[in-house]
C-alpha positions in Angstrom: 83.2 119.8 116.0 80.3 119.6 113.7 80.8 116.1 112.4 78.3 113.2 112.1 80.0 109.8 112.1 78.8 106.3 111.3 80.4 102.9 110.8 80.4 100.3 108.0 79.9 96.6 108.5 83.7 96.2 109.2 83.7 98.8 112.0 85.4 101.5 110.0 84.1 105.0 110.9 83.3 107.6 108.3 82.0 111.2 108.2 78.4 111.1 107.0 77.6 114.8 107.3 79.2 118.1 108.3 77.3 120.8 110.2 77.4 124.2 108.6 79.4 126.9 110.3 81.1 124.5 112.8 84.8 123.8 113.2 85.0 120.9 110.7 83.3 122.9 107.9 85.3 126.0 108.6 88.6 124.1 108.4 87.9 123.1 104.8 89.9 119.8 105.5 87.1 117.4 106.3 84.6 116.0 103.8 81.7 113.6 103.8 83.1 110.1 103.1 86.4 110.7 104.9 87.4 107.8 107.1 88.6 108.3 110.7 91.9 106.5 110.9 93.4 107.6 114.2 92.4 109.6 117.3 94.6 111.1 120.0 95.0 108.9 123.0 93.1 109.7 126.2 96.5 110.1 127.9 100.0 110.9 126.6 100.9 111.9 123.1 100.1 108.7 121.2 97.6 108.3 118.4 95.3 105.2 118.5 94.3 103.4 115.4 90.6 103.5 114.6 90.5 101.0 111.8 87.8 98.5 112.4 87.2 99.4 116.0 83.6 100.7 115.6 81.7 103.9 116.2 81.3 103.4 120.0 85.0 103.1 120.6 85.9 106.1 118.3 83.3 108.3 120.0 84.6 107.2 123.4 88.1 108.3 122.4 86.9 111.6 121.1 84.8 112.3 124.2 87.5 111.3 126.7 90.3 113.1 125.0 91.4 115.7 127.6 92.8 118.9 126.1 94.1 118.5 122.6 92.0 116.3 120.2 93.8 115.1 117.1 91.8 113.1 114.5 93.6 111.7 111.4 91.4 111.1 108.4 91.9 109.2 105.2 90.4 111.5 102.6 87.6 110.3 100.4 88.0 111.2 96.7 84.2 111.5 96.3 82.8 114.9 95.6 86.2 116.7 95.5 88.9 117.4 93.0 92.1 115.5 93.6 95.6 116.6 92.6 97.5 113.4 91.6 100.6 114.4 93.6 98.7 114.9 96.8 98.5 112.3 99.5 95.1 110.8 100.4 95.6 111.9 104.1 94.1 115.1 105.4 
């Protein structure tokens, strides 16, 4: 994927860096400072909330996700232009 993640003192997980020429950078939709909000479940079609669960649990969900990985991010407004009418979700 090309993301480096870390957590804050509340267990929220954020993107701390993005590797050049990897999937995350090429998508143009993920930025440093974005918060991981939800990850696809390890079974079924559900999304699991990642708010406050910590880095270890988020990485476990990402690693164990079988075929299709979905990560929902809350976009940071740091280092990017925002259009007022846009949502803060990527």
